[in-house]
mmCIF file of the C-alpha atoms, coordinates in Angstrom:
data_MODEL
# 
_entry.id   MODEL 
# 
loop_
_atom_site.group_PDB 
_atom_site.id 
_atom_site.type_symbol 
_atom_site.label_atom_id 
_atom_site.label_alt_id 
_atom_site.label_comp_id 
_atom_site.label_asym_id 
_atom_site.label_entity_id 
_atom_site.label_seq_id 
_atom_site.pdbx_PDB_ins_code 
_atom_site.Cartn_x 
_atom_site.Cartn_y 
_atom_site.Cartn_z 
_atom_site.occupancy 
_atom_site.B_iso_or_equiv 
_atom_site.pdbx_formal_charge 
_atom_site.auth_seq_id 
_atom_site.auth_comp_id 
_atom_site.auth_asym_id 
_atom_site.auth_atom_id 
_atom_site.pdbx_PDB_model_num 
ATOM 1   C CA . MET A 1 1   ? -13.236 167.335 54.876 1.00 0.00 ? 1   MET A CA 1 
ATOM 2   C CA . ILE A 1 2   ? -15.430 164.618 56.405 1.00 0.00 ? 2   ILE A CA 1 
ATOM 3   C CA . VAL A 1 3   ? -18.853 165.716 57.481 1.00 0.00 ? 3   VAL A CA 1 
ATOM 4   C CA . GLU A 1 4   ? -20.802 163.656 59.973 1.00 0.00 ? 4   GLU A CA 1 
ATOM 5   C CA . THR A 1 5   ? -24.536 163.920 60.038 1.00 0.00 ? 5   THR A CA 1 
ATOM 6   C CA . SER A 1 6   ? -26.725 163.355 63.041 1.00 0.00 ? 6   SER A CA 1 
ATOM 7   C CA . ARG A 1 7   ? -29.248 161.710 60.715 1.00 0.00 ? 7   ARG A CA 1 
ATOM 8   C CA . GLN A 1 8   ? -27.388 158.426 60.437 1.00 0.00 ? 8   GLN A CA 1 
ATOM 9   C CA . VAL A 1 9   ? -29.665 155.413 60.551 1.00 0.00 ? 9   VAL A CA 1 
ATOM 10  C CA . ARG A 1 10  ? -28.251 153.339 63.379 1.00 0.00 ? 10  ARG A CA 1 
ATOM 11  C CA . TRP A 1 11  ? -30.758 150.557 63.971 1.00 0.00 ? 11  TRP A CA 1 
ATOM 12  C CA . PRO A 1 12  ? -29.524 148.257 61.152 1.00 0.00 ? 12  PRO A CA 1 
ATOM 13  C CA . ALA A 1 13  ? -26.054 148.242 62.756 1.00 0.00 ? 13  ALA A CA 1 
ATOM 14  C CA . TYR A 1 14  ? -27.546 147.439 66.161 1.00 0.00 ? 14  TYR A CA 1 
ATOM 15  C CA . VAL A 1 15  ? -29.584 144.564 64.718 1.00 0.00 ? 15  VAL A CA 1 
ATOM 16  C CA . MET A 1 16  ? -26.565 143.277 62.767 1.00 0.00 ? 16  MET A CA 1 
ATOM 17  C CA . ALA A 1 17  ? -24.422 143.416 65.915 1.00 0.00 ? 17  ALA A CA 1 
ATOM 18  C CA . GLY A 1 18  ? -27.050 141.317 67.684 1.00 0.00 ? 18  GLY A CA 1 
ATOM 19  C CA . LEU A 1 19  ? -27.126 138.835 64.798 1.00 0.00 ? 19  LEU A CA 1 
ATOM 20  C CA . PHE A 1 20  ? -23.321 138.594 64.744 1.00 0.00 ? 20  PHE A CA 1 
ATOM 21  C CA . LEU A 1 21  ? -23.315 137.978 68.515 1.00 0.00 ? 21  LEU A CA 1 
ATOM 22  C CA . GLY A 1 22  ? -26.042 135.349 68.121 1.00 0.00 ? 22  GLY A CA 1 
ATOM 23  C CA . TYR A 1 23  ? -23.975 133.687 65.397 1.00 0.00 ? 23  TYR A CA 1 
ATOM 24  C CA . ALA A 1 24  ? -20.913 133.700 67.672 1.00 0.00 ? 24  ALA A CA 1 
ATOM 25  C CA . ALA A 1 25  ? -22.928 132.230 70.555 1.00 0.00 ? 25  ALA A CA 1 
ATOM 26  C CA . GLY A 1 26  ? -24.384 129.469 68.377 1.00 0.00 ? 26  GLY A CA 1 
ATOM 27  C CA . LYS A 1 27  ? -20.968 128.576 67.022 1.00 0.00 ? 27  LYS A CA 1 
ATOM 28  C CA . ALA A 1 28  ? -19.543 128.562 70.573 1.00 0.00 ? 28  ALA A CA 1 
ATOM 29  C CA . VAL A 1 29  ? -22.205 126.089 71.686 1.00 0.00 ? 29  VAL A CA 1 
ATOM 30  C CA . PHE A 1 30  ? -21.398 123.778 68.796 1.00 0.00 ? 30  PHE A CA 1 
ATOM 31  C CA . ALA A 1 31  ? -17.631 124.234 69.282 1.00 0.00 ? 31  ALA A CA 1 
ATOM 32  C CA . ALA A 1 32  ? -17.972 123.201 72.923 1.00 0.00 ? 32  ALA A CA 1 
ATOM 33  C CA . GLN A 1 33  ? -19.882 120.107 71.763 1.00 0.00 ? 33  GLN A CA 1 
ATOM 34  C CA . GLY A 1 34  ? -17.400 119.331 68.976 1.00 0.00 ? 34  GLY A CA 1 
ATOM 35  C CA . ARG A 1 35  ? -20.134 119.656 66.354 1.00 0.00 ? 35  ARG A CA 1 
ATOM 36  C CA . LEU A 1 36  ? -20.255 121.297 62.942 1.00 0.00 ? 36  LEU A CA 1 
ATOM 37  C CA . GLY A 1 37  ? -23.143 123.490 61.888 1.00 0.00 ? 37  GLY A CA 1 
ATOM 38  C CA . PHE A 1 38  ? -25.347 125.866 63.777 1.00 0.00 ? 38  PHE A CA 1 
ATOM 39  C CA . PRO A 1 39  ? -28.254 125.460 66.215 1.00 0.00 ? 39  PRO A CA 1 
ATOM 40  C CA . GLY A 1 40  ? -31.469 125.367 64.210 1.00 0.00 ? 40  GLY A CA 1 
ATOM 41  C CA . GLY A 1 41  ? -29.616 124.633 60.994 1.00 0.00 ? 41  GLY A CA 1 
ATOM 42  C CA . PRO A 1 42  ? -29.393 121.455 58.959 1.00 0.00 ? 42  PRO A CA 1 
ATOM 43  C CA . VAL A 1 43  ? -27.594 118.418 60.332 1.00 0.00 ? 43  VAL A CA 1 
ATOM 44  C CA . VAL A 1 44  ? -24.068 118.182 58.974 1.00 0.00 ? 44  VAL A CA 1 
ATOM 45  C CA . PRO A 1 45  ? -23.295 114.778 57.440 1.00 0.00 ? 45  PRO A CA 1 
ATOM 46  C CA . ALA A 1 46  ? -20.578 112.550 58.911 1.00 0.00 ? 46  ALA A CA 1 
ATOM 47  C CA . GLU A 1 47  ? -18.499 112.936 55.736 1.00 0.00 ? 47  GLU A CA 1 
ATOM 48  C CA . GLU A 1 48  ? -18.029 116.630 56.531 1.00 0.00 ? 48  GLU A CA 1 
ATOM 49  C CA . TYR A 1 49  ? -16.603 115.791 59.955 1.00 0.00 ? 49  TYR A CA 1 
ATOM 50  C CA . GLU A 1 50  ? -14.116 113.461 58.286 1.00 0.00 ? 50  GLU A CA 1 
ATOM 51  C CA . ARG A 1 51  ? -13.221 116.106 55.691 1.00 0.00 ? 51  ARG A CA 1 
ATOM 52  C CA . TYR A 1 52  ? -12.639 118.735 58.398 1.00 0.00 ? 52  TYR A CA 1 
ATOM 53  C CA . ALA A 1 53  ? -10.411 116.341 60.323 1.00 0.00 ? 53  ALA A CA 1 
ATOM 54  C CA . ARG A 1 54  ? -8.474  115.457 57.179 1.00 0.00 ? 54  ARG A CA 1 
ATOM 55  C CA . GLU A 1 55  ? -8.320  118.648 55.085 1.00 0.00 ? 55  GLU A CA 1 
ATOM 56  C CA . VAL A 1 56  ? -9.302  121.630 57.187 1.00 0.00 ? 56  VAL A CA 1 
ATOM 57  C CA . MET A 1 57  ? -8.349  122.582 60.730 1.00 0.00 ? 57  MET A CA 1 
ATOM 58  C CA . GLY A 1 58  ? -10.547 120.253 62.712 1.00 0.00 ? 58  GLY A CA 1 
ATOM 59  C CA . VAL A 1 59  ? -14.130 120.730 63.810 1.00 0.00 ? 59  VAL A CA 1 
ATOM 60  C CA . THR A 1 60  ? -13.515 122.493 67.107 1.00 0.00 ? 60  THR A CA 1 
ATOM 61  C CA . THR A 1 61  ? -10.906 124.876 65.729 1.00 0.00 ? 61  THR A CA 1 
ATOM 62  C CA . ALA A 1 62  ? -13.125 125.745 62.773 1.00 0.00 ? 62  ALA A CA 1 
ATOM 63  C CA . GLN A 1 63  ? -16.079 126.468 65.040 1.00 0.00 ? 63  GLN A CA 1 
ATOM 64  C CA . TRP A 1 64  ? -14.014 128.599 67.447 1.00 0.00 ? 64  TRP A CA 1 
ATOM 65  C CA . SER A 1 65  ? -12.679 130.496 64.433 1.00 0.00 ? 65  SER A CA 1 
ATOM 66  C CA . ALA A 1 66  ? -16.275 131.174 63.429 1.00 0.00 ? 66  ALA A CA 1 
ATOM 67  C CA . VAL A 1 67  ? -16.929 132.492 66.957 1.00 0.00 ? 67  VAL A CA 1 
ATOM 68  C CA . ALA A 1 68  ? -14.054 134.940 66.481 1.00 0.00 ? 68  ALA A CA 1 
ATOM 69  C CA . THR A 1 69  ? -15.400 136.131 63.130 1.00 0.00 ? 69  THR A CA 1 
ATOM 70  C CA . GLY A 1 70  ? -18.842 136.650 64.648 1.00 0.00 ? 70  GLY A CA 1 
ATOM 71  C CA . LEU A 1 71  ? -17.367 138.779 67.424 1.00 0.00 ? 71  LEU A CA 1 
ATOM 72  C CA . LEU A 1 72  ? -15.252 140.708 64.928 1.00 0.00 ? 72  LEU A CA 1 
ATOM 73  C CA . GLY A 1 73  ? -18.343 141.338 62.790 1.00 0.00 ? 73  GLY A CA 1 
ATOM 74  C CA . ALA A 1 74  ? -20.230 142.695 65.795 1.00 0.00 ? 74  ALA A CA 1 
ATOM 75  C CA . VAL A 1 75  ? -17.378 145.066 66.646 1.00 0.00 ? 75  VAL A CA 1 
ATOM 76  C CA . LEU A 1 76  ? -17.084 146.195 63.027 1.00 0.00 ? 76  LEU A CA 1 
ATOM 77  C CA . VAL A 1 77  ? -20.752 147.108 62.624 1.00 0.00 ? 77  VAL A CA 1 
ATOM 78  C CA . MET A 1 78  ? -20.809 148.836 66.011 1.00 0.00 ? 78  MET A CA 1 
ATOM 79  C CA . LEU A 1 79  ? -17.837 150.952 64.929 1.00 0.00 ? 79  LEU A CA 1 
ATOM 80  C CA . THR A 1 80  ? -20.055 152.362 62.173 1.00 0.00 ? 80  THR A CA 1 
ATOM 81  C CA . VAL A 1 81  ? -22.312 154.040 64.745 1.00 0.00 ? 81  VAL A CA 1 
ATOM 82  C CA . THR A 1 82  ? -19.986 154.989 67.598 1.00 0.00 ? 82  THR A CA 1 
ATOM 83  C CA . LYS A 1 83  ? -17.635 157.861 68.319 1.00 0.00 ? 83  LYS A CA 1 
ATOM 84  C CA . ALA A 1 84  ? -14.771 155.377 68.638 1.00 0.00 ? 84  ALA A CA 1 
ATOM 85  C CA . GLY A 1 85  ? -15.539 154.189 65.128 1.00 0.00 ? 85  GLY A CA 1 
ATOM 86  C CA . ARG A 1 86  ? -15.269 157.713 63.780 1.00 0.00 ? 86  ARG A CA 1 
ATOM 87  C CA . ARG A 1 87  ? -11.585 157.685 64.741 1.00 0.00 ? 87  ARG A CA 1 
ATOM 88  C CA . VAL A 1 88  ? -10.995 154.787 62.340 1.00 0.00 ? 88  VAL A CA 1 
ATOM 89  C CA . PRO A 1 89  ? -10.182 156.078 58.852 1.00 0.00 ? 89  PRO A CA 1 
ATOM 90  C CA . ARG A 1 90  ? -13.100 155.817 56.440 1.00 0.00 ? 90  ARG A CA 1 
ATOM 91  C CA . VAL A 1 91  ? -11.382 153.822 53.684 1.00 0.00 ? 91  VAL A CA 1 
ATOM 92  C CA . PRO A 1 92  ? -10.193 150.952 55.932 1.00 0.00 ? 92  PRO A CA 1 
ATOM 93  C CA . MET A 1 93  ? -13.671 150.842 57.504 1.00 0.00 ? 93  MET A CA 1 
ATOM 94  C CA . LEU A 1 94  ? -15.320 150.605 54.093 1.00 0.00 ? 94  LEU A CA 1 
ATOM 95  C CA . ILE A 1 95  ? -12.860 147.902 53.041 1.00 0.00 ? 95  ILE A CA 1 
ATOM 96  C CA . GLY A 1 96  ? -13.594 145.929 56.215 1.00 0.00 ? 96  GLY A CA 1 
ATOM 97  C CA . LEU A 1 97  ? -17.325 146.335 55.718 1.00 0.00 ? 97  LEU A CA 1 
ATOM 98  C CA . THR A 1 98  ? -17.016 145.211 52.092 1.00 0.00 ? 98  THR A CA 1 
ATOM 99  C CA . VAL A 1 99  ? -15.087 142.110 53.140 1.00 0.00 ? 99  VAL A CA 1 
ATOM 100 C CA . ALA A 1 100 ? -17.785 141.393 55.730 1.00 0.00 ? 100 ALA A CA 1 
ATOM 101 C CA . LEU A 1 101 ? -20.492 141.833 53.093 1.00 0.00 ? 101 LEU A CA 1 
ATOM 102 C CA . VAL A 1 102 ? -18.760 139.397 50.733 1.00 0.00 ? 102 VAL A CA 1 
ATOM 103 C CA . ALA A 1 103 ? -18.298 136.789 53.481 1.00 0.00 ? 103 ALA A CA 1 
ATOM 104 C CA . VAL A 1 104 ? -21.743 137.174 55.021 1.00 0.00 ? 104 VAL A CA 1 
ATOM 105 C CA . GLY A 1 105 ? -23.323 137.519 51.589 1.00 0.00 ? 105 GLY A CA 1 
ATOM 106 C CA . ALA A 1 106 ? -21.785 134.246 50.418 1.00 0.00 ? 106 ALA A CA 1 
ATOM 107 C CA . GLY A 1 107 ? -23.176 132.308 53.369 1.00 0.00 ? 107 GLY A CA 1 
ATOM 108 C CA . ALA A 1 108 ? -26.529 134.053 53.217 1.00 0.00 ? 108 ALA A CA 1 
ATOM 109 C CA . THR A 1 109 ? -26.809 133.436 49.482 1.00 0.00 ? 109 THR A CA 1 
ATOM 110 C CA . ILE A 1 110 ? -26.356 129.718 50.062 1.00 0.00 ? 110 ILE A CA 1 
ATOM 111 C CA . MET A 1 111 ? -29.152 129.872 52.648 1.00 0.00 ? 111 MET A CA 1 
ATOM 112 C CA . VAL A 1 112 ? -31.391 131.799 50.240 1.00 0.00 ? 112 VAL A CA 1 
ATOM 113 C CA . VAL A 1 113 ? -30.827 129.562 47.224 1.00 0.00 ? 113 VAL A CA 1 
ATOM 114 C CA . ASP A 1 114 ? -31.048 126.350 49.251 1.00 0.00 ? 114 ASP A CA 1 
ATOM 115 C CA . GLY A 1 115 ? -34.080 127.616 51.133 1.00 0.00 ? 115 GLY A CA 1 
ATOM 116 C CA . PHE A 1 116 ? -36.057 128.587 48.046 1.00 0.00 ? 116 PHE A CA 1 
ATOM 117 C CA . VAL A 1 117 ? -34.657 126.399 45.249 1.00 0.00 ? 117 VAL A CA 1 
ATOM 118 C CA . GLY A 1 118 ? -32.833 123.598 47.000 1.00 0.00 ? 118 GLY A CA 1 
ATOM 119 C CA . LEU A 1 119 ? -29.159 122.742 46.850 1.00 0.00 ? 119 LEU A CA 1 
ATOM 120 C CA . GLY A 1 120 ? -29.409 119.737 49.120 1.00 0.00 ? 120 GLY A CA 1 
ATOM 121 C CA . VAL A 1 121 ? -27.834 121.451 52.131 1.00 0.00 ? 121 VAL A CA 1 
ATOM 122 C CA . GLY A 1 122 ? -31.006 121.407 54.204 1.00 0.00 ? 122 GLY A CA 1 
ATOM 123 C CA . TRP A 1 123 ? -31.849 125.095 54.711 1.00 0.00 ? 123 TRP A CA 1 
ATOM 124 C CA . GLY A 1 124 ? -35.587 125.761 54.652 1.00 0.00 ? 124 GLY A CA 1 
ATOM 125 C CA . PRO A 1 125 ? -37.574 128.705 53.267 1.00 0.00 ? 125 PRO A CA 1 
ATOM 126 C CA . HIS A 1 126 ? -37.498 130.487 56.636 1.00 0.00 ? 126 HIS A CA 1 
ATOM 127 C CA . HIS A 1 127 ? -33.696 130.339 56.484 1.00 0.00 ? 127 HIS A CA 1 
ATOM 128 C CA . GLY A 1 128 ? -33.871 131.829 52.989 1.00 0.00 ? 128 GLY A CA 1 
ATOM 129 C CA . VAL A 1 129 ? -35.898 134.741 54.314 1.00 0.00 ? 129 VAL A CA 1 
ATOM 130 C CA . LEU A 1 130 ? -33.380 135.197 57.140 1.00 0.00 ? 130 LEU A CA 1 
ATOM 131 C CA . GLY A 1 131 ? -30.555 135.238 54.603 1.00 0.00 ? 131 GLY A CA 1 
ATOM 132 C CA . LEU A 1 132 ? -32.268 138.024 52.647 1.00 0.00 ? 132 LEU A CA 1 
ATOM 133 C CA . VAL A 1 133 ? -32.859 140.000 55.846 1.00 0.00 ? 133 VAL A CA 1 
ATOM 134 C CA . VAL A 1 134 ? -29.211 139.669 56.893 1.00 0.00 ? 134 VAL A CA 1 
ATOM 135 C CA . ILE A 1 135 ? -27.944 140.850 53.502 1.00 0.00 ? 135 ILE A CA 1 
ATOM 136 C CA . GLY A 1 136 ? -30.370 143.774 53.571 1.00 0.00 ? 136 GLY A CA 1 
ATOM 137 C CA . LEU A 1 137 ? -29.381 144.798 57.093 1.00 0.00 ? 137 LEU A CA 1 
ATOM 138 C CA . LEU A 1 138 ? -25.674 144.688 56.328 1.00 0.00 ? 138 LEU A CA 1 
ATOM 139 C CA . VAL A 1 139 ? -26.136 146.695 53.124 1.00 0.00 ? 139 VAL A CA 1 
ATOM 140 C CA . ALA A 1 140 ? -28.210 149.242 55.092 1.00 0.00 ? 140 ALA A CA 1 
ATOM 141 C CA . THR A 1 141 ? -25.472 149.458 57.736 1.00 0.00 ? 141 THR A CA 1 
ATOM 142 C CA . ILE A 1 142 ? -22.785 150.064 55.126 1.00 0.00 ? 142 ILE A CA 1 
ATOM 143 C CA . TRP A 1 143 ? -24.927 152.572 53.216 1.00 0.00 ? 143 TRP A CA 1 
ATOM 144 C CA . SER A 1 144 ? -25.726 154.502 56.380 1.00 0.00 ? 144 SER A CA 1 
ATOM 145 C CA . TYR A 1 145 ? -22.072 154.645 57.418 1.00 0.00 ? 145 TYR A CA 1 
ATOM 146 C CA . ALA A 1 146 ? -20.927 155.682 53.942 1.00 0.00 ? 146 ALA A CA 1 
ATOM 147 C CA . ARG A 1 147 ? -23.488 158.487 53.791 1.00 0.00 ? 147 ARG A CA 1 
ATOM 148 C CA . ALA A 1 148 ? -22.747 159.689 57.310 1.00 0.00 ? 148 ALA A CA 1 
ATOM 149 C CA . THR A 1 149 ? -19.003 159.899 56.656 1.00 0.00 ? 149 THR A CA 1 
ATOM 150 C CA . ARG A 1 150 ? -18.990 161.056 53.058 1.00 0.00 ? 150 ARG A CA 1 
ATOM 151 C CA . ARG A 1 151 ? -16.642 163.796 51.926 1.00 0.00 ? 151 ARG A CA 1 
ATOM 152 C CA . VAL A 1 152 ? -18.300 167.076 51.188 1.00 0.00 ? 152 VAL A CA 1 
ATOM 153 C CA . THR A 1 153 ? -16.571 169.991 49.497 1.00 0.00 ? 153 THR A CA 1 
ATOM 154 C CA . ALA A 1 154 ? -17.338 173.247 51.214 1.00 0.00 ? 154 ALA A CA 1 
# 
């Protein structure tokens, strides 16, 4: 039996949804301009544009794909705190949230390491702090959802 508690912490999911939407908006701006990267982020070298054209899917397609993942992330975290989300089975939700954590965590970890240690990407210390905040918020969202939907034997 799944027991829902009214004590679920919802604000991390709301903040994460806003961050995912901001990510999608930033990627949309750059996609419309045919640019790689993100507003406020490091400048992407010309070699990366050539690599995307040659090996990946092209700059614009890659950026629009990132827009889609940002929107999907926003929907996913909002499902953790809505009645509609409670109709989605718990295990698939936790799998989706874990996949999101791995993907977001990978990007955020690059920001953190480059921001504090330096990898040569161009992220600054403030980006490193943002990366830590994003990881923490997503972990809090997942933890809150998992606790609110845990199985309890009666």
